[in-house]
C-alpha positions as CSV (number, residue, x, y, z in Angstrom):
1,X,-15.9,8.4,12.2
2,X,-15.4,8.8,15.9
3,X,-13.5,6.4,18.1
4,X,-16.7,5.5,19.8
5,X,-18.3,4.7,16.4
6,X,-15.3,2.5,15.5
7,X,-15.6,0.6,18.8
8,X,-19.3,0.0,18.1
9,X,-18.5,-1.3,14.6
10,X,-16.0,-3.8,16.1
11,X,-18.5,-4.8,18.7
12,X,-21.0,-5.4,15.9
13,X,-18.4,-7.4,14.0
14,X,-17.8,-9.7,17.1
15,X,-21.6,-10.0,17.7
16,X,-22.1,-11.1,14.0
17,X,-19.2,-13.6,14.4
18,X,-20.7,-15.0,17.6
19,X,-24.0,-15.5,15.8
20,X,-22.3,-17.1,12.8
21,X,-23.8,-14.3,10.7
22,X,-21.7,-14.6,7.5
23,X,-23.7,-11.9,5.6
24,X,-23.5,-9.6,8.6
25,X,-19.7,-10.0,8.7
26,X,-19.4,-9.3,5.0
27,X,-21.6,-6.2,5.3
28,X,-19.4,-4.7,8.0
29,X,-16.1,-5.6,6.3
30,X,-14.4,-3.6,3.6
31,X,-14.2,-5.5,0.2
32,X,-10.4,-5.5,0.5
33,X,-10.3,-6.6,4.2
34,X,-7.1,-8.3,5.3
35,X,-7.2,-10.8,8.2
36,X,-3.8,-12.1,9.4
37,X,-3.7,-15.1,11.7
38,X,-0.2,-16.2,12.9
39,X,1.1,-19.7,13.5
40,X,1.3,-23.2,12.2
41,X,-2.3,-24.4,12.4
42,X,-5.1,-24.8,9.9
43,X,-6.5,-21.2,10.2
44,X,-3.1,-19.5,10.0
45,X,-2.4,-17.2,7.1
46,X,-3.4,-13.9,5.4
47,X,-7.0,-13.9,4.3
48,X,-7.9,-11.1,1.8
49,X,-11.1,-9.7,0.5
50,X,-14.7,-10.9,1.0
51,X,-13.8,-14.2,-0.7
52,X,-10.9,-14.8,1.7
53,X,-13.2,-13.9,4.7
54,X,-15.9,-16.3,3.5
55,X,-13.3,-19.1,3.1
56,X,-11.9,-18.4,6.5
57,X,-15.3,-18.5,8.2
58,X,-16.1,-21.8,6.4
59,X,-12.8,-23.3,7.4
60,X,-13.2,-22.1,11.0
61,X,-16.6,-23.7,11.2
62,X,-15.2,-27.0,9.9
63,X,-12.1,-26.9,12.1
64,X,-12.9,-25.6,15.6
65,X,-15.7,-25.0,18.1
66,X,-14.9,-21.9,20.1
67,X,-16.6,-20.0,23.0
68,X,-15.7,-16.7,24.5
69,X,-16.6,-17.0,28.2
70,X,-15.1,-13.7,29.4
71,X,-16.2,-10.2,28.4
72,X,-14.0,-8.4,26.0
73,X,-12.0,-5.3,26.7
74,X,-11.9,-2.6,24.0
75,X,-9.0,-0.1,23.8
76,X,-9.3,2.4,21.0
77,X,-7.5,5.4,19.5
78,X,-8.6,6.9,16.2
79,X,-9.3,4.1,13.6
80,X,-7.5,1.4,15.7
81,X,-9.4,-0.8,18.1
82,X,-7.7,-3.4,20.2
83,X,-9.9,-6.2,21.6
84,X,-8.6,-8.3,24.4
85,X,-10.3,-11.5,25.3
86,X,-10.1,-15.2,26.2
87,X,-11.5,-18.2,24.4
88,X,-11.8,-21.9,25.0
89,X,-12.3,-24.4,22.2
90,X,-12.0,-27.8,20.7
91,X,-10.3,-28.8,17.4
92,X,-12.8,-31.1,15.8
93,X,-10.2,-33.3,14.0
94,X,-8.3,-34.2,17.2
95,X,-11.0,-33.6,19.8
96,X,-8.4,-31.7,21.8
97,X,-9.3,-28.6,23.7
98,X,-7.4,-25.3,24.0
99,X,-7.4,-22.1,26.1
100,X,-6.5,-19.0,24.2
101,X,-5.7,-15.5,25.6
102,X,-5.8,-13.2,22.6
103,X,-5.7,-9.7,21.3
104,X,-7.2,-8.6,17.9
105,X,-5.8,-5.3,16.5
106,X,-8.5,-4.0,14.2
107,X,-8.5,-1.1,11.8
108,X,-11.8,0.6,10.9
109,X,-12.1,3.1,8.1
110,X,-15.3,4.6,6.7
111,X,-17.5,2.4,8.8
112,X,-15.9,-0.9,7.7
113,X,-13.4,-3.3,9.2
114,X,-10.4,-3.1,6.9
115,X,-7.7,-5.0,8.8
116,X,-7.5,-7.6,11.5
117,X,-4.3,-8.9,13.0
118,X,-4.6,-11.6,15.6
119,X,-2.2,-12.1,18.5
120,X,-3.1,-15.6,19.8
121,X,-1.6,-18.5,21.7
122,X,-0.3,-20.2,18.6
123,X,1.4,-23.0,20.7
124,X,-1.8,-24.0,22.4
125,X,-3.6,-24.1,19.0
126,X,-0.9,-26.1,17.3
127,X,-0.9,-28.6,20.2
128,X,-4.7,-28.9,20.0
129,X,-4.3,-29.6,16.3
130,X,-1.6,-32.2,17.1
131,X,1.0,-30.5,15.0
C-alpha cells in the first residue's frame, strides 16, 4: 500500500476510536495487533490481538474520559505513520484531570494496523490516577 493509503487507514482508526466504534477498530486492526502503552497506570502494558484490543477499549471506557481538542499531525514513511497530538482527560476513579502531549508510532501492513506504540506523558497520567 502507498504511504498515503497507510495514513488514511490510521486516520480511519482514530476516527473509529473517537466514535467509540469497537467493531470498526477491530475491522481495521490485524488479528495479531500489538498495542504498547508505557507507564505505571491502569491502561499500561502490552495488549495483543483482537481480544487484547477489545479488553483495552473496555478498560479505557471504564477508566478515563478523554478528548482530543487539537488537530493531529501525521508524519509517514512507508508502512510507519507517526501521529502527534494532544489530549485532555479525566480519570474517573479520582476525578483528576490531565493534559497529555503524545505521539503514536503506528505500523500498517496489508491495509491493517499491526502495531501501536504510544509515547505519552506517563507522569501526568500516573498523577491523575493518584499513583
